[in-house]
C-alpha positions, -999 to 999 in steps of 0.1 A, spaced: -466 -192 -631 -499 -182 -615 -509 -179 -579 -543 -197 -574 -547 -193 -537 -528 -177 -507 -535 -191 -472 -527 -166 -445 -530 -193 -418 -509 -177 -391 -492 -146 -404 -494 -110 -393 -529 -100 -382 -544 -129 -401 -555 -163 -389 -569 -190 -412 -577 -165 -440 -575 -178 -476 -573 -155 -507 -586 -172 -539 -572 -157 -571 -593 -161 -603 -570 -177 -629 -592 -164 -657 -590 -127 -646 -564 -105 -663 -561 -83 -632 -568 -92 -595 -574 -62 -572 -568 -68 -535 -584 -39 -516 -584 -32 -479 -588 -1 -458 -561 11 -435 -551 -15 -408 -569 -42 -429 -537 -61 -437 -530 -49 -473 -492 -46 -467 -492 -80 -448 -509 -98 -477 -485 -82 -502 -455 -94 -481 -471 -128 -477 -469 -134 -515 -431 -131 -515 -427 -150 -482 -447 -180 -493 -428 -183 -526 -393 -177 -512 -395 -184 -475 -404 -162 -445 -376 -138 -436 -354 -147 -406 -362 -113 -389 -398 -111 -401 -418 -81 -387 -451 -100 -390 -448 -120 -358 -468 -95 -337 -498 -119 -333 -482 -153 -340 -448 -160 -327 -421 -173 -350 -425 -210 -344 -462 -208 -352 -461 -187 -383 -475 -205 -414 -485 -197 -450 -499 -219 -477 -505 -215 -514 -515 -233 -546 -495 -224 -578 -499 -234 -614 -471 -236 -639 -471 -227 -676 -476 -264 -684 -507 -266 -663 -491 -285 -635 -502 -275 -600 -486 -277 -566 -501 -271 -532 -477 -264 -503 -473 -248 -469 -444 -226 -458 -432 -226 -421 -410 -202 -403 -378 -221 -396 -342 -223 -408 -345 -253 -431 -371 -278 -443 -397 -249 -445 -417 -264 -473 -443 -290 -462 -474 -307 -474 -504 -286 -464 -525 -317 -454 -500 -340 -437 -471 -316 -428 -447 -340 -446 -415 -322 -455 -414 -315 -493 -381 -312 -512 -367 -277 -513 -364 -278 -551 -401 -287 -555 -409 -250 -563 -380 -247 -588 -400 -256 -619 -425 -229 -611 -401 -201 -600 -375 -207 -626 -341 -190 -619 -356 -162 -599 -348 -156 -562 -364 -132 -538 -344 -102 -548 -349 -108 -585 -386 -113 -581 -391 -81 -561 -369 -61 -586 -385 -75 -618 -421 -83 -609 -428 -57 -581 -436 -20 -584 -450 4 -558 -458 41 -557 -424 51 -543 -405 33 -571 -429 46 -597 -423 82 -585 -386 77 -583 -386 63 -618 -404 94 -630 -380 117 -613 -350 99 -628 -366 101 -662 -369 138 -659 -335 143 -644 -318 122 -671 -333 143 -698 -346 112 -717 -313 95 -723 -325 65 -742 -300 40 -728 -304 52 -692 -342 51 -695 -343 16 -710 -320 4 -683 -340 21 -655 -372 3 -666 -354 -30 -675 -364 -58 -651 -337 -64 -626 -313 -39 -642 -325 -6 -627 -294 -3 -605 -269 -8 -633 -268 29 -642 -265 39 -605 -236 14 -602 -220 29 -633 -224 65 -620 -211 54 -586 -181 38 -602 -175 69 -624 -178 91 -593 -154 70 -573 -129 71 -601 -132 109 -604 -127 113 -567 -95 93 -569 -78 107 -600 -85 131 -629 -58 131 -655 -72 164 -671 -72 185 -640 -53 183 -607 -75 186 -576 -61 185 -540 -92 166 -529 -84 136 -551 -70 106 -532 -42 102 -557 -30 138 -555 -33 137 -517 -11 106 -516 14 124 -539 15 155 -517 19 133 -487 49 116 -503 64 150 -512 60 162 -477 75 130 -463 105 133 -486 111 169 -475 109 158 -439 132 130 -446 157 154 -461 154 176 -430 158 145 -407 131 159 -385 99 142 -373 70 158 -353 42 133 -347 11 136 -328 24 109 -306 49 133 -290 21 156 -278 1 127 -266 30 113 -246 40 147 -233 4 153 -222 4 119 -205 37 128 -188 23 161 -175 -8 145 -162 12 117 -145 35 144 -129 4 163 -117 -10 131 -102 24 123 -87 25 157 -70 -10 153 -57 -1 118 -43 31 131 -27 11 159 -10 -15 135 2 12 111 15 29 141 34 -4 151 49 -10 115 60 25 113 75 20 145 94 -13 132 108 5 100 118 33 120 134 8 140 154 -10 109 166 23 92 176 34 124 193 3 123 215 10 86 223 46 93 233 37 125 251 11 106 272 39 82 283 63 110 292 36 129 311 30 98 332 67 96 341 68 134 350 38 130 373 53 100 390 87 117 397 70 149 410 49 127 434 81 110 445 100 142 452 70 156 471 70 125 494 108 129 502 104 162 520 135 186 525 168 172 512 203 182 525 220 207 501 255 196 491 279 207 464 276 192 429 294 158 427 293 153 465 274 121 463 295 105 436 328 116 452 317 105 486 305 71 473 338 68 455 358 76 486 338 51 507 344 24 481 381 33 480 384 32 518 368 -2 520 389 -15 491 421 -2 507 413 -18 540 405 -51 523 437 -50 503 459 -43 533 444 -72 552 448 -95 522 484 -84 517 494 -93 552 478 -128 550 494 -135 516 529 -125 529 527 -150 557 514 -178 534 543 -172 509 569 -175 537 554 -208 549 553 -222 513 590 -213 507 600 -230 539 582 -263 530 600 -269 497 627 -298 496 653 -296 466 671 -326 447 700 -310 427 718 -344 419 692 -357 396 689 -323 378 724 -327 366 714 -359 346 682 -344 333 690 -348 295 701 -384 298 671 -393 320 647 -377 296 662 -396 266 662 -429 284 625 -425 294 615 -417 258 634 -447 245 617 -468 272 583 -458 260 591 -467 223 606 -500 232 577 -509 254 553 -501 226 573 -524 203 574 -551 229 537 -548 233 533 -556 195 558 -585 196 532 -613 204 510 -600 175 539 -600 151 549 -635 162 514 -647 157 514 -632 122 545 -652 114 528 -684 126 496 -677 107 514 -670 75 534 -702 78 502 -722 85 484 -706 55 513 -714 32 514 -750 44 477 -752 36 482 -738 1 512 -762 -4 490 -792 5 463 -778 -19 489 -778 -47 502 -812 -38 534 -801 -19 546 -813 15 554 -781 33 555 -744 29 592 -745 24 586 -766 -8 560 -741 -18 583 -712 -14 610 -730 -33 586 -733 -64 573 -696 -60 567 -685 -97 575 -652 -112 547 -628 -124 553 -634 -161 548 -671 -155 515 -665 -138 503 -642 -166 512 -669 -191 493 -694 -171 462 -671 -169 462 -667 -207 464 -704 -211 435 -711 -187 414 -685 -205 422 -701 -238 411 -735 -225 379 -721 -211 371 -702 -244 378 -734 -264 355 -754 -242 327 -728 -247 331 -728 -285 332 -766 -286 299 -768 -266 282 -742 -289 294 -760 -319 279 -793 -307 246 -776 -300 246 -760 -335 252 -794 -351 223 -809 -332 200 -780 -340 209 -780 -377 202 -817 -380 167 -813 -364 159 -783 -387 170 -802 -418 148 -831 -409 117 -809 -403 123 -789 -435 128 -820 -456 96 -835 -442 75 -803 -449 89 -801 -485 81 -837 -492 45 -831 -480 40 -803 -506 52 -823 -535 55 -807 -570 39 -771 -570 35 -751 -602 42 -714 -605 9 -695 -600 19 -663 -619 2 -674 -651 -31 -681 -632 -28 -648 -614 -24 -629 -647 -54 -647 -662 -75 -639 -630 -63 -603 -631 -74 -601 -668 -109 -610 -655 -111 -580 -631 -144 -563 -636 -162 -595 -647 -186 -591 -618 -193 -555 -627 -198 -564 -663 -223 -591 -653 -242 -567 -631 -240 -540 -658 -256 -564 -683 -285 -571 -660 -290 -535 -649 -287 -524 -686 -316 -547 -696 -337 -535 -667 -329 -499 -674 -336 -502 -711 -370 -519 -704 -379 -493 -678 -368 -464 -701 -388 -478 -730 -419 -483 -709 -416 -447 -696 -412 -433 -731 -441 -453 -744 -462 -440 -715 -451 -404 -723 -459 -409 -759 -494 -422 -751 -500 -391 -729 -493 -369 -759 -525 -381 -776 -513 -374 -811 -521 -409 -825 -485 -420 -830 -484 -459 -826 -448 -464 -813 -415 -447 -806 -400 -457 -840 -428 -440 -858 -424 -409 -836 -387 -409 -845 -395 -410 -882 -421 -382 -881 -408 -348 -894 -419 -326 -866 -410 -289 -870 -380 -275 -853 -387 -259 -819 -369 -226 -827 -389 -223 -860 -421 -232 -842 -414 -207 -814 -407 -180 -840 -439 -188 -858 -459 -189 -826 -445 -156 -815 -453 -141 -849 -489 -155 -848 -492 -143 -812 -478 -109 -821 -502 -106 -851 -532 -115 -829 -520 -91 -803 -516 -63 -829 -552 -70 -841 -565 -68 -805 -545 -37 -798 -555 -20 -830 -592 -28 -823 -588 -15 -788 -571 16 -801 -600 20 -826 -625 16 -798 -606 42 -778 -606 66 -809 -644 61 -813 -649 68 -777 -628 100 -779 -646 110 -811 -679 107 -794 -667 128 -765 -653 154 -789 -686 156 -808 -705 160 -775 -681 188 -765 -686 204 -799 -724 203 -794 -720 221 -761 -699 248 -776 -723 254 -804 -752 258 -779 -736 290 -764 -753 325 -767 -738 353 -789 -710 374 -775 -716 412 -766 -704 437 -792 -677 463 -788 -703 491 -790 -724 476 -762 -693 473 -740 -682 509 -749 -718 522 -740 -717 504 -706 -682 519 -698 -694 554 -707 -723 551 -684 -700 539 -657 -676 568 -663 -704 594 -662 -717 582 -629 -682 583 -615 -677 618 -627 -707 630 -607 -695 612 -576 -658 621 -577 -662 657 -562 -680 641 -533 -650 618 -526 -625 647 -528 -646 670 -506 -654 695 -533 -691 694 -525 -714 682 -498 -736 651 -502 -773 654 -511 -802 629 -512 -796 619 -548 -760 608 -542 -771 575 -525 -791 564 -556 -762 576 -578 -738 554 -559 -759 524 -563 -763 531 -600 -725 534 -603 -720 500 -587 -745 485 -611 -727 502 -640 -693 489 -629 -706 453 -625 -725 454 -659 -694 467 -678 -672 440 -662 -697 413 -669 -700 423 -706 -662 423 -709 -660 388 -692 -688 375 -715 -669 387 -745 -637 371 -732 -655 338 -724 -671 338 -758 -637 343 -775 -624 313 -755 -655 293 -765 -649 301 -801 -612 290 -798 -624 258 -781 -649 253 -808 -622 255 -835 -600 232 -814 -629 207 -810 -636 207 -847 -598 201 -854 -598 173 -828 -628 157 -844 -612 158 -878 -580 143 -864 -599 116 -846 -619 107 -877 -586 105 -896 -572 83 -868 -602 60 -870 -598 56 -907 -561 48 -902 -569 25 -873 -594 6 -894 -567 3 -921 -542 -10 -896 -567 -35 -883 -573 -48 -919 -535 -51 -923 -531 -68 -890 -559 -92 -898 -543 -101 -931 -509 -105 -914 -525 -128 -888 -541 -149 -915 -507 -152 -931 -490 -162 -898 -517 -188 -891 -513 -202 -925 -475 -205 -920 -482 -221 -886 -505 -247 -902 -479 -254 -929 -453 -262 -902 -475 -290 -888 -489 -303 -921 -461 -329 -924 -472 -346 -892 -509 -343 -899 -515 -321 -868 -531 -287 -865 -525 -274 -829 -534 -239 -818 -506 -214 -819 -500 -213 -782 -476 -225 -755 -493 -259 -755 -480 -266 -791 -445 -255 -780 -448 -277 -750 -458 -306 -773 -427 -300 -794 -405 -298 -764 -420 -331 -751 -416 -347 -785 -380 -335 -787 -374 -348 -752 -389 -382 -760 -369 -384 -792 -336 -376 -774 -344 -401 -746 -353 -428 -772 -320 -421 -791 -301 -423 -759 -318 -456 -751 -308 -469 -785 -272 -458 -781 -272 -473 -747 -285 -506 -761 -258 -506 -787 -232 -499 -761 -247 -527 -740 -241 -552 -768 -204 -547 -763 -207 -552 -726 -227 -585 -733 -200 -597 -756 -173 -589 -730 -194 -608 -704 -197 -639 -727 -159 -638 -732 -155 -636 -694 -176 -667 -689 -156 -687 -714 -123 -677 -697 -138 -685 -663 -148 -720 -675 -113 -726 -689 -96 -714 -656 -119 -736 -635 -109 -766 -656 -72 -758 -654 -75 -753 -616 -95 -785 -611 -127 -768 -601 -162 -779 -609 -177 -765 -642 -202 -735 -641 -239 -738 -636 -255 -716 -663 -287 -704 -647 -276 -697 -612 -280 -660 -602 -247 -642 -594 -228 -673 -607 -200 -651 -621 -193 -633 -588 -192 -666 -570 -170 -682 -596 -146 -653 -595 -144 -656 -557 -136 -693 -560 -110 -687 -587 -93 -660 -566 -94 -683 -536 -79 -713 -556 -52 -691 -571 -44 -677 -536 -41 -713 -522 -19 -723 -551 3 -692 -546 5 -700 -509 17 -736 -516 42 -723 -542 56 -697 -518 58 -724 -490 77 -748 -513 101 -721 -524 107 -711 -488 115 -747 -478 140 -750 -506 156 -717 -495 157 -731 -460 175 -763 -471 200 -742 -491 207 -721 -460 211 -752 -439 237 -766 -463 256 -734 -460 254 -736 -422 267 -772 -422 298 -761 -442 303 -733 -417 301 -758 -388 327 -781 -404 351 -752 -409 346 -741 -373 354 -778 -361 387 -778 -380 397 -744 -365 388 -757 -329 410 -788 -335 440 -768 -345 435 -745 -315 432 -775 -291 466 -788 -303 483 -755 -296 467 -753 -261 478 -789 -252 514 -780 -262 514 -749 -240 499 -769 -211 527 -794 -212 552 -766 -207 534 -743 -181 515 -766 -158 545 -786 -144 562 -754 -134 532 -746 -112 527 -781 -98 494 -785 -119 486 -818 -135 487 -819 -173 452 -835 -174 437 -809 -149 404 -793 -159 400 -756 -166 384 -750 -132 412 -770 -115 438 -750 -133 421 -717 -125 418 -728 -88 456 -736 -87 464 -702 -101 443 -686 -75 462 -706 -48 495 -694 -62 484 -658 -61 474 -662 -24 507 -680 -17 527 -651 -32 508 -626 -10 513 -648 22 550 -653 15 555 -615 13 535 -611 46 557 -638 63 589 -620 54 577 -587 67 566 -602 100 598 -621 106 618 -589 99 597 -569 124 602 -595 152 640 -595 149 641 -556 151 620 -555 183 645 -579 200 675 -558 190 659 -526 203 650 -542 237 686 -554 244 702 -520 235 677 -501 258 684 -524 288 722 -517 285 717 -479 284 692 -479 313 715 -499 337 744 -475 330 723 -444 337 710 -459 370 745 -465 381 753 -427 375 723 -417 396 735 -439 424 707 -465 420 716 -503 420 694 -521 394 690 -556 378 687 -560 340 652 -573 344 642 -540 362 656 -518 335 623 -505 323 610 -497 359 643 -479 368 641 -457 337 606 -448 346 614 -440 382 644 -419 372 621 -398 350 596 -394 379 624 -383 402 636 -358 376 602 -343 372 598 -340 410 632 -322 413 623 -298 386 590 -290 402 605 -284 436 631 -260 420 603 -241 402 582 -239 433 610 -226 454 618 -199 429 582 -189 426 576 -188 463 607 -166 468 594 -141 442 559 -142 456 572 -135 491 590 -104 478 559 -92 459 537 -97 490 560 -75 510 558 -47 485 520 -50 483 516 -49 521 535 -16 523 515 0 495 482 -11 509 489 5 542 498 38 525 465 37 504 444 30 535 458 61 553 450 83 522 414 70 519 407 76 556 419 112 553 398 120 522 367 105 537 371 126 569 371 157 547 337 147 531 321 141 565 332 175 576 319 191 545 284 175 551 285 188 586 278 154 601 285 149 638 283 111 635 302 94 606 277 65 607 249 88 592 269 93 560 254 62 543 218 71 549 223 107 538 239 95 506 210 71 499 185 100 502 206 123 481 209 96 454 172 90 452 165 127 449 192 131 422 179 101 402 143 114 404 154 149 393 174 134 364 144 112 353 122 142 355 145 163 333 149 135 308 112 130 305 107 167 299 136 167 274 120 137 255 87 155 257 102 186 242 121 165 216 89 148 203 85 160 167 54 181 162 45 180 199 33 212 217 44 223 252 37 203 283 5 222 292 -8 221 255 1 184 254 -19 177 286 -48 197 270 -46 178 237 -46 144 254 -74 152 277 -91 122 293 -81 97 265 -66 65 277 -38 45 260 -63 23 241 -80 52 224 -46 68 216 -34 35 201 -66 33 180 -59 69 167 -23 59 159 -34 28 141 -60 47 120 -34 73 111 -9 46 102 -34 28 79 -42 61 62 -5 68 58 2 34 43 -26 38 18 -13 73 8 22 59 5 9 31 -18 -9 56 -40 22 78 -41 43 48 -52 19 39 -80 18 76 -91 56 77 -90 58 45 -111 34 58 -137 53 92 -137 86 73 -142 71 53 -171 57 85 -187 91 102 -183 108 72 -198 84 73 -228 91 110 -233 129 103 -232 125 75 -256 106 97 -280 132 125 -276 159 100 -285 142 90 -317 153 106 -349 128 121 -374 142 103 -405 127 70 -395 92 83 -392 95 103 -424 108 73 -443 78 53 -430 55 80 -441 70 81 -475 65 43 -478 29 47 -466 24 74 -492 38 51 -519 14 24 -508 -15 49 -509 -5 59 -544 -5 23 -556 -38 16 -538 -54 48 -553 -43 38 -588 -55 3 -583 -89 15 -571 -90 41 -599 -83 15 -626 -109 -8 -611 -136 18 -609 -128 35 -642 -127 3 -662 -159 -9 -645 -176 23 -654 -165 20 -691 -176 -16 -692 -210 -8 -677 -214 21 -702 -207 -3 -731 -231 -28 -716 -259 -2 -713 -254 9 -749 -255 -27 -761 -287 -33 -741 -302 -2 -758 -293 -14 -793 -308 -48 -787 -340 -38 -769 -349 -3 -779 -372 -12 -808 -397 -36 -792 -398 -17 -759 -402 17 -774 -429 5 -797 -449 -11 -769 -443 19 -746 -455 43 -773 -488 27 -776 -491 23 -738 -482 59 -731 -508 71 -756 -534 50 -739 -524 61 -704 -527 98 -713 -560 94 -731 -546 106 -764 -532 139 -751 -498 125 -760 -498 103 -791 -468 82 -781 -430 82 -777 -402 82 -802 -364 84 -802 -345 115 -813 -314 100 -830 -300 134 -838 -290 138 -801 -259 122 -788 -266 100 -770 -300 92 -785 -328 106 -763 -364 95 -757 -391 121 -764 -429 123 -763 -451 129 -794 -478 156 -793 -494 172 -823 -469 154 -845 -440 171 -827 -413 153 -807 -408 170 -773 -382 163 -747 -393 146 -715 -387 178 -696 -419 190 -712 -438 164 -692 -454 171 -658 -443 149 -629 -475 128 -630 -471 123 -668 -435 114 -663 -447 87 -638 -471 74 -665 -444 73 -691 -422 53 -667 -450 29 -661 -456 24 -698 -419 18 -703 -417 -6 -674 -447 -27 -686 -432 -28 -721 -399 -40 -706 -416 -67 -685 -435 -79 -716 -403 -80 -735 -386 -99 -707 -415 -124 -704 -409 -134 -740 -374 -147 -730 -381 -162 -696 -408 -177 -675 -429 -149 -660 -440 -147 -624 -470 -128 -610 -466 -90 -613 -474 -73 -579 -485 -36 -580 -488 -17 -548 -509 16 -549 -496 27 -583 -525 51 -591 -523 75 -561 -513 104 -583 -535 93 -613 -569 109 -620 -599 87 -627 -595 86 -665 -558 77 -663 -564 52 -635 -588 34 -659 -562 36 -687 -536 22 -663 -558 -8 -656 -563 -14 -693 -525 -14 -697 -522 -39 -668 -549 -59 -685 -526 -62 -715 -498 -74 -692 -523 -98 -676 -526 -117 -709 -489 -127 -705 -486 -131 -667 -507 -128 -636 -512 -92 -624 -522 -85 -587 -529 -50 -576 -529 -40 -539 -547 -8 -529 -564 10 -500 -588 29 -522 -623 18 -533 -623 42 -563 -594 22 -576 -615 -9 -575 -643 9 -593 -619 21 -619 -606 -15 -625 -642 -27 -629 -650 1 -654 -619 -5 -674 -618 -43 -675 -653 -54 -666 -654 -91 -658 -617 -95 -665 -610 -77 -632 -614 -98 -601 -617 -81 -567 -607 -95 -532 -618 -76 -502 -596 -79 -470 
């Protein structure tokens, strides 16, 4: 693939810039000074082919959504594609003219199997990678496999991967030597330590220290929080002390002011006021008690005198009380007598009503027929049986009618269907035709496909332009095999390449020979060298002059006028002697160079002769290869050039042949499909006739599909009718079974009816129920009998209660009349209840009078004793009070109350003042009274309350912080205790299991890396065996050309293990360590170009991008480098990017018109 143009439309610093690449040039040089965009253009080639990177750094002028590249590429078959590349996630490939999205695989035929990474690895080389390759070449000592792999396209990292795998394996495990740094042995040691710890049952983990440190820190924070809370509490206490102290000071000031306003107060003994007040109260109370006692004594005597006693009735107290209680009970019963009598009448009336309902004359007749409970239960069962029989009989009649209607409908539906055949045979025949529509469509599409394929192949054949009339003729022609043709083409190309290469080598040898002869002529033109005698004479003259001047330098003599001239003469003598010695040395070197030049000329002439011989051999070999190429094509009367076009022709012919053979096979397979389609049509015709459908119309499009649809519909209708007829017959069968069941049920109901009628004849007459009574009538009669039984029981109870009440009334009247006679009261029987009540009232009055008299007598005695005691107490109180008046020194006893009031006020004030000062002294944290007054100052209650509130808020916050700190400290202590309760064996066991897992993991990683390294080593060796010959041969010629003949090539030293690559000089094979760094870079370049040429023979090549490769090359080797790139340019496009104009000049000198230059 070649890049014909690159459009930098909006990319990096470029806008609408187009780079045109000459397709005929073997090397295209893109040159630009610093900041001209050389690096941008290089990156654009990769981005246009494989897409602009998601995080592109070339958006500094055009933002992402505006970035755009375009290009035109040409494939190996000459096909071209123009496209534009946009910066977005998908659909980045568009038409450059219309911006129509192109398919993403449109570039695939040009790029082959390469992606961005493979393209950059295989077809990209810059100065850094070139120098790195040279250094690796020197460091590896020329190991052949390593070197070939390092220069192989796309495989340069395999050796590094192998070394990394080997190093990883060595760091894990070394079976030959134990090392404590190896992961495997570390895991083994860890397991051993865990096992020892497990045996000791002791664990010490870093977690303990961490938890203990956390506990210490939480304890410290807790202590700080507690201290802060205490300080806040003290501050709150001081603020509250000031508030409370202010209140107590106000009380003290008020009491002091009160005492000052009272003046001088009488001085009395302690307790005087309380004792005097107590004595005054006692005197007043004694006087009041004495007065009250006298009055109560007189009242008690009057009350006793007013009481009248009735002792006669008291003697009959028990009889009177019993009679009155009996009276109350009898009166209550008599009160309920009308109700009980009414209940008797109501029950009799209700029973009479029930008797009439049952057809009886009176309630007595009803009571005479009263049935027993078993008879009623038997009657209930009979009535329930009659009811159930009626329900069953009704349901049976409905079932008979419904069955008759269903049978009529089913028979009518079945007669409408008539005879219906079983559709299974038709279904099987239709199922056998499944796929007929597809076969019909396949026949049609096959014909169209065969016609289109044949036309396409004929068109491809005509485009070949080889004069073959048709496809059958093409199939018969004996074209050569592609593999044979490729081999012959490669042989012919290699022969032509060898001729060109030998001729170029001969030209290079002639050029070197001319330079060597010119150098020899210069060496021959030199003057003769000074003799030994002349040099010795000059040195003696120098020594003589120095001998005359030495005494002067050592101070042995004084300087004179001749010494100045002697010094100048000495300097000339020294210079002349040194010059003669240098000329002799230079001449000796010239003579050596002369001998070397003559030897080089002889070698170059011999090389020219050998090169001419190789050219003749290569020409003869080329003729042989071309003859073999022509012989391959002789059978088809063609003589194409031995190039890729001939191979493309063979590939196209092979493709056409394969496609034509496939068409013929498809046509043969299609005949079977046609035969199946014809058989389908015959079967469809027969089915249509059997189903009574119209015959087929031959030429209607899609007739088979329509016919199959009609057949399926007809069979479905037939199946539906068949299933309907079968269902009707099944329904008739089920109806017959139902009729038999109904007949059986009718017989059972008849037998059950006979049993019920027999039972009715026995039970109903006993209950006054008609034999022909209905179920509802019988049920109603049974309900009436149940009500009658209940009413009969209620009637008996009521009559018994009425008789008892009458008996109790007569007995009470007799006892009441007798008791009245004992009490001396005449009474009639009709007044017995009133007399009993009046006797009870008289008894209660007598009892009350007796109680009052006793109480009054006791009260009179008590009042007398109280009066005497009150008088004594009054005398004692008066005596004590006189003593207190005398003690106070009062002349007037009336002044005692006022003096006591004054003394009490003074005493209370003094007490309040002392209490206030005591509370003030008891306030926690409060100073003395004077200090308190000073601390409060002129602050009012509001300001003190504000201070208290602020202190309380601060204390609350400090307490919350303390609680949180205590909580954290508690959690930390709990964590420490939990750790202390743990046993070490558990942790050690876990460590042992972890170590075992690490051992397994280490061995798994070692096995993976060790086997991978061995496999990569084997792969590298296999690659060396397969590719060393062609790559080394090409690299040898390229290296000789790059070094201008100073090194004659490269070869392999197979005596070394492993085989090593060396450089040839003067017929000797030297190791790569004999090369300078620059020469090693050139050897790496030669090997890399040879490897790319070898790779291009096996895969489609892409453009080779070189970035400033010749920074460390001198001019001669830069030109040689371009000649080597020119050889690569014959196989694939070569684009060189550089900053330097001398590189452009070197390309022009080396390649002439074959080098194209683009200036940025």
